[in-house]
N, C-alpha and C positions, 0 to 999 in steps of 0.2 A: 104801837101799831106800825110805826115805820120799820121796825125790825122785821115784823111779819111780812110787810110788802117786799122788802129786800130778800127775804128768805124765799118767797114765792117767785120773784124774778130770777133768783139764782137757780131754783128748781126748774123752772121753765127753760132757762138757758141750757142747763145740763141735759134736760130731756131732749131739746133740739139737737144738741151735739150727739146724744146717744142715737137718735133716729137717723140724722143725716150726715154726721161727721164721718171722718175717715175710719173705715172699718166699723161703721155703724150698722143698725138693723137693715137699712136699705141695701147696703153692700152684702150683708149676710144672706138675705133672701135672694139677691141676684146670683151670688156664688153658689147657693144651694141649688138653684135651677140649673146652672151650668154643670155642677157636679152630677146631678141626676142625668143630664144629657150625655155626659162623658161616660158614666157607668153603663148607660144603655148601649152606646157605641162599643164600649169595651166588651160587653156581653155578646154583641153581634160578631166581633172579631174573634172571640174565644170559640164561638160555635163554628165559624168559618174555618178556623184553624183545625178544629177536631175533624171536620169533614175532609179537609185537605190531607190530614194524616191518615184517615181511612182510605182515601184514594191512593195515596203513596204506598200504603201497605198492600192494596189490591194490585197496583201496577208492579210491585216487586215480586208477588208471590202467586197471583191468580192468573193462569194462562187464558181462561175463558173470558175474564174481564179485559185482558189485553187484546184478545181477538175481537171482542165486541167494540172496543174503542177503535181498533184499526178498521173495521168494517164501517161503522157508523160515521166516525169523524174524518177518516182519511180516505174512505171510498175504496178500500182494498177488497179484493176477492180471493177466495180460496180456490185451489185447483179442483176442477170438476163442477164449479158453480155455473149455472146458466144465467146469462145476462140478457135482460130484455131492455130494448130501447124503444121508447114511445115517441113517435113523431107527431108533432102538433100541427 
């Protein structure tokens, strides 16, 4: 019977080490959550990079897109445009 008790104590101690020891199950699940968050962030960055690549291509080759950016973001006007100013 004493051998059985020691065996159970050893098994419980090993189970405790597996659960809470260095690189145990607790660390595993914590790192798994961090990995999921990093993958989500990486996916966002990949999507943002693809959008930026599309914008770069448009800025290099599409004159209408360049004109649209110049008018909307920089407030530029084309020759012959009529400008209205509203006074409040």
